[in-house]
Structure formats: C-alpha cells, structure tokens
C-alpha positions in Angstrom: 105.0 32.8 -1.7 102.7 34.0 -4.4 98.8 33.6 -3.7 95.9 34.6 -5.8 93.2 36.4 -3.9 89.6 36.9 -5.1 89.0 40.4 -3.7 85.7 41.0 -5.4 83.6 39.8 -8.4 85.9 38.9 -11.2 88.8 40.6 -9.6 92.0 38.4 -8.9 94.9 40.1 -6.9 98.3 38.5 -6.6 100.0 39.0 -3.3 103.4 38.0 -2.3 103.5 36.9 1.5 105.4 34.7 3.9 105.2 30.9 3.4 102.8 29.9 6.2 104.1 27.5 9.0 101.9 24.4 9.8 100.4 24.3 13.4 99.8 21.2 15.4 98.2 18.5 13.5 98.7 20.3 10.1 101.0 19.8 7.3 102.1 22.1 4.3 101.8 21.2 0.8 103.9 22.6 -2.0 101.1 22.7 -4.8 101.7 21.5 -8.3 98.3 21.7 -10.0 94.9 22.8 -9.1 91.6 22.2 -11.0 89.0 24.9 -11.5 85.7 23.8 -9.9 82.2 25.1 -10.7 82.1 26.6 -7.1 85.2 28.7 -7.9 83.4 30.0 -10.9 80.4 30.9 -8.7 82.7 32.7 -6.2 84.5 34.5 -9.0 81.3 35.7 -10.6 80.0 37.1 -7.3 77.1 34.7 -7.2 78.2 33.2 -3.8 79.7 36.0 -1.9 82.7 35.5 0.3 83.4 37.1 3.6 86.4 39.0 2.4 89.5 38.6 0.1 90.0 34.8 -0.2 92.3 32.4 -1.8 89.9 30.2 -3.6 90.6 26.8 -5.2 90.5 23.3 -3.5 91.1 20.6 -6.2 95.0 20.4 -5.6 97.8 17.9 -5.4 101.5 18.5 -4.5 104.2 17.3 -2.2 104.5 17.6 1.7 106.7 20.3 2.4 106.7 20.7 6.2 104.8 19.1 9.0 103.4 20.5 12.3 103.8 19.2 15.9 102.4 15.6 16.3 102.3 14.8 12.5 104.0 11.6 11.5 104.1 12.0 7.7 107.0 11.9 5.3 108.3 15.2 3.8 108.4 14.8 0.0 105.4 12.5 -0.1 103.0 13.1 -3.1 99.4 13.9 -1.8 96.1 15.0 -2.9 94.1 17.6 -0.9 90.9 16.5 0.7 89.5 20.1 1.3 86.5 19.6 3.6 87.1 18.8 7.2 84.0 18.3 9.3 84.0 19.3 12.9 83.4 15.7 14.1 81.3 17.0 17.1 77.9 18.3 15.8 74.8 16.1 15.7 75.3 15.6 11.9 78.8 14.3 12.3 77.9 12.1 15.2 75.1 10.4 13.3 77.3 9.8 10.1 76.2 12.7 8.1 79.5 14.7 8.1 79.0 15.8 4.5 76.3 18.4 5.8 78.3 19.4 8.9 77.6 23.2 9.2 80.9 23.8 10.9 83.3 22.1 8.4 86.6 23.7 7.5 86.6 24.1 3.8 89.8 24.9 1.8 89.1 27.8 -0.5 86.0 29.1 1.4 86.6 29.6 5.0 90.3 28.6 5.0 92.9 29.7 2.6 92.6 27.8 -0.7 94.9 26.2 -3.3 95.4 28.9 -6.0 98.8 29.6 -4.2 102.1 28.1 -4.1 101.5 26.4 -0.6 98.5 25.4 1.3 98.1 24.1 4.9 95.7 21.3 5.8 95.0 19.0 8.7 97.2 16.1 8.2 94.5 13.5 8.0 93.2 15.3 5.0 96.2 14.7 2.7 95.9 11.4 1.0 99.2 9.8 -0.2 99.4 9.1 -4.0 100.8 6.0 -5.5 103.6 6.9 -7.9 101.6 5.1 -10.7 99.0 7.9 -10.7 99.6 10.5 -13.2 99.3 14.2 -12.6 96.2 14.5 -14.7 94.4 11.8 -12.6 95.7 13.4 -9.4 94.2 16.7 -10.1 90.8 15.3 -10.8 90.7 13.1 -7.7 88.5 15.5 -5.7 85.7 16.0 -8.3 85.9 12.2 -9.0 85.2 11.7 -5.3 82.0 13.9 -5.6 80.8 11.7 -8.5 81.7 8.5 -6.7 79.8 9.6 -3.6 76.8 10.3 -5.7 76.8 7.0 -7.5 77.5 5.0 -4.2 74.4 6.4 -2.6 72.3 5.6 -5.6 72.7 1.9 -5.0 73.0 1.0 -8.6 74.0 -2.4 -10.2 75.5 -3.5 -13.5 72.8 -3.4 -16.2 70.7 -0.6 -14.5 70.1 2.6 -16.5 70.7 6.2 -15.5 70.3 9.5 -17.1 73.0 12.3 -16.6 71.9 15.9 -17.4 74.8 18.2 -17.8 78.3 17.1 -18.7 80.6 19.6 -16.7 83.3 17.8 -14.7 80.8 16.1 -12.3 78.4 15.0 -15.0 81.1 13.6 -17.1 82.8 11.9 -14.2 79.6 10.2 -13.1 79.2 9.1 -16.8 82.7 7.6 -16.7 82.5 5.9 -13.5 79.0 4.5 -14.2 80.0 3.1 -17.6 83.1 1.4 -16.0 80.7 -0.3 -13.6 78.5 -1.7 -16.4 75.7 0.8 -15.9 73.9 2.0 -19.1 74.1 5.8 -19.2 72.0 8.2 -21.2 73.4 11.7 -21.3 71.8 15.2 -22.0 74.1 18.2 -22.8 73.8 21.2 -25.2 77.5 21.4 -25.9 78.5 19.2 -28.9 82.0 18.8 -27.8 81.1 17.5 -24.4 78.4 15.3 -26.0 80.8 13.7 -28.3 83.3 13.0 -25.4 80.6 11.3 -23.4 79.6 9.2 -26.4 83.2 8.1 -27.0 83.2 6.8 -23.3 80.3 4.8 -24.2 77.3 7.0 -23.2 74.1 6.9 -25.2 71.9 9.8 -26.5 68.3 9.8 -27.7 64.9 9.5 -26.2 65.9 8.7 -22.6 62.3 9.0 -21.3 61.5 5.7 -23.0 64.3 3.9 -21.2 64.1 2.2 -17.9 65.7 5.0 -16.0 66.4 4.2 -12.4 68.2 7.3 -11.4 68.5 10.8 -13.1 71.5 12.9 -12.0 71.0 16.7 -12.4 74.4 18.2 -12.9 73.6 21.5 -14.7 72.9 23.7 -11.7 69.7 24.9 -13.4 66.4 25.1 -11.5 64.6 24.8 -14.8 66.4 21.6 -15.5 65.3 20.3 -12.1 61.7 21.2 -12.9 61.9 19.5 -16.2 63.4 16.2 -14.7 60.6 16.2 -12.1 58.1 16.1 -14.9 59.9 13.8 -17.3 61.6 10.9 -15.3 59.8 7.7 -15.5 57.7 6.2 -12.7 59.6 4.8 -9.8 62.9 6.8 -10.6 65.0 8.8 -8.3 66.5 12.3 -9.0 69.8 13.1 -7.5 70.7 16.9 -7.4 74.4 17.8 -7.7 74.2 21.0 -9.6 74.1 24.2 -7.4 71.2 26.6 -8.1 69.9 29.3 -5.8 66.7 29.7 -7.9 63.5 28.0 -7.3 62.4 24.8 -8.9 58.9 23.5 -9.0 56.9 20.4 -8.9 53.5 19.1 -8.0 53.6 16.8 -5.0 50.6 14.7 -6.0 52.3 14.1 -9.3 55.6 12.8 -7.6 53.8 10.8 -5.1 51.5 9.0 -7.7 54.6 8.3 -9.8 56.9 7.2 -7.0 59.5 9.8 -7.6 62.1 10.6 -5.0 64.4 13.6 -5.0 67.6 14.0 -2.9 70.7 16.2 -2.8 74.2 14.8 -3.0 76.9 16.9 -1.3 80.7 16.3 -1.5 82.0 12.9 -0.1 82.5 10.7 2.9 85.9 11.1 4.6 88.3 9.3 4.2 86.7 6.4 2.3 85.4 8.0 -0.9 88.9 9.6 -1.6 90.7 6.3 -0.7 88.2 4.4 -3.0 88.8 6.6 -5.9 92.6 6.6 -5.5 92.7 2.8 -5.3 90.5 2.6 -8.5 92.9 4.8 -10.4 96.0 2.9 -9.1 94.2 -0.3 -10.2 93.5 1.0 -13.8 89.8 0.9 -13.4 89.3 4.6 -14.2 91.2 7.4 -15.6 89.4 10.7 -14.7 92.2 12.9 -16.1 90.8 12.4 -19.5 88.2 15.2 -18.8 91.0 17.9 -18.8 91.0 20.1 -21.8 93.2 23.0 -20.9 96.2 23.8 -18.7 96.9 27.4 -17.6 99.6 29.0 -15.4 98.8 30.5 -12.1 99.6 34.0 -13.4 96.7 33.5 -15.9 94.2 32.4 -13.3 91.8 35.2 -14.0 91.8 34.4 -17.6 91.2 30.7 -16.7 88.2 31.5 -14.4 86.7 33.7 -17.3 87.1 30.7 -19.6 85.5 28.4 -17.1 82.6 30.8 -16.7 81.9 30.8 -20.4 81.2 27.8 -22.7 84.7 26.3 -22.6 84.1 22.6 -23.0 86.1 20.4 -20.4 88.1 20.8 -17.3 90.7 23.6 -16.8 93.6 23.0 -14.6 96.0 25.8 -13.1 99.6 24.9 -13.0 101.2 26.3 -9.8 104.8 25.2 -10.2 
C-alpha cells in the first residue's frame, strides 16, 4: 500500500509498504476519504513534534477489509474511524474521564494514521455507517463528535445564547449543531467567507457582549483570544476552550470570581456514545456536517493540502484516498 509519512516539519514522504494484517481484536479499513484536522496542521508545521516519521491523519471513513482473531464484524461494511482508544485501566478511565486518559492509543499520533490506503484499528472503534449517510457527512463525523461533546457538557437549552469565536471546522460545527437545537448563536471570525457561511446557517454577528451569553466557545487556538474572552464575556458566563495553543493566556482571578466566570477545556469525545449520537442525528436528517467541506484533494497532493490548510483557506479540506 501507499502511505504518506510526515518525516519532518513540512516534509511528506510517500512509502510503498506491505498491507498490514489485523491482530487479535483489530480490523483493517480500506480508506476512502480523510479530513485534514487542525492537529494535522500543527504536526505538519512542526509546532507539535512527533517521535519520528509518522502517518498522520485520523478523520477517516472506508470499508472493513479484513478482521483479526475474535472480531465478529462483516467484511465490506462501511465504517467511520473513532481514532482515540483510552486504556480503560487508569484512574481517569475508571472515574469516567476517558477523554483525558494519558495512555490512549491515538490514530495518527502514536499509532499509524489515515493518510494511507489502509489503517488498523481496534474493532470497537469502527462505527458502522448507515447507507443513507453521504460520503461528505461520513468524513466529517469525527470533528462533529468533538463539537457535539463540547455542546453536551455545556448543558444548554433551546433559546439560550452562545458565542462562538473562530469558524474553523470545530467552530462551524458547533454553530451548526447549536442552531439546529434552537440555540441562538453569535459568531466571531476574521475570514469573510467563513463568516458568511455561518450567517447562512442562521448565526448572528454584531455586538455579542450585549447579548445574554451563557457560554463562549473559544475555537481559534489563540491565547490572545482566550485572554480577550476572559475580559469580555458577561457576568455568569462560561468559557469553553477547544482551540489548541501552547502560549500563555492571562486573566485576573479576582475579576473572574466577582463576575462568576468559569473556564474549562473540552477534549475529543466520549466513546462510543458521542460518535453514535452524531451518526444517528445525520441518519435522521437533523444535521448535515458535510456542508463545511470546501475542497477535495487526492492523497498524492497531501502536502499541498496541508499547506493550504495551514494558510487562510476557508473551509474543510478532504483528502481522497481511493
């Protein structure tokens, strides 16, 4: 098979290698499409160093091609990759916080990823897709699960008002899911194309500080944006951090305490329920996350796709494997 390895900052090397055989409890997926995630962009740019040459990519769907010992799955079934497998044994897993498991096996990070023709994953982490789900919706299920998880733990109701800062894939998907739930959404974004897309979904722009904001979702990955949100959100609001920044944000504890502001991070999703919920919502016609896709690129041009995703390209880029 052909696999694309990230061998250094902004260096993709294609290697032809043997198709891997699934071990006990694993299955092999013949991949069709894989979305480029913000984390892939960070790895590509060298901002989050990897331990060595790595096949990155984790937002994939395809067909079960082979199964390992003990796996009762149907070859040919259409599935989506759930790329984060927690250990199930640590204190965090035992108390229901598997999203922060320090030992999790993550496709595209510490296990071979999806920018290849085939990938191996634990059988329980391949979710069957109804035939009614389009390829565009299938390839955006993983980031939609991230957005779903963030909204789920914000405990919002129809009629509540939120602010979404940053309209990359996650911010746009939070906007889409929230609006479909009857939540009022204000958005902030510098890119006019992305802003217009969110408005077409039903989002609002304007002076959000005057609105009754319950929760602000920081999706830019900018420490400066986090600092600004801490100062600008109204009393009693919560800030949910989804963007990834290694720089330091700042706030005054006394100010946050007096204003009743809370801050928390939201990382990935609960397995398996968040993926299952998203798949069911798509199948039922409640959401269509594939609308965020703006460009398709063949695997051979992965490097160009990552460069585009690293720049100001508006929208989701998807790599076509087959």
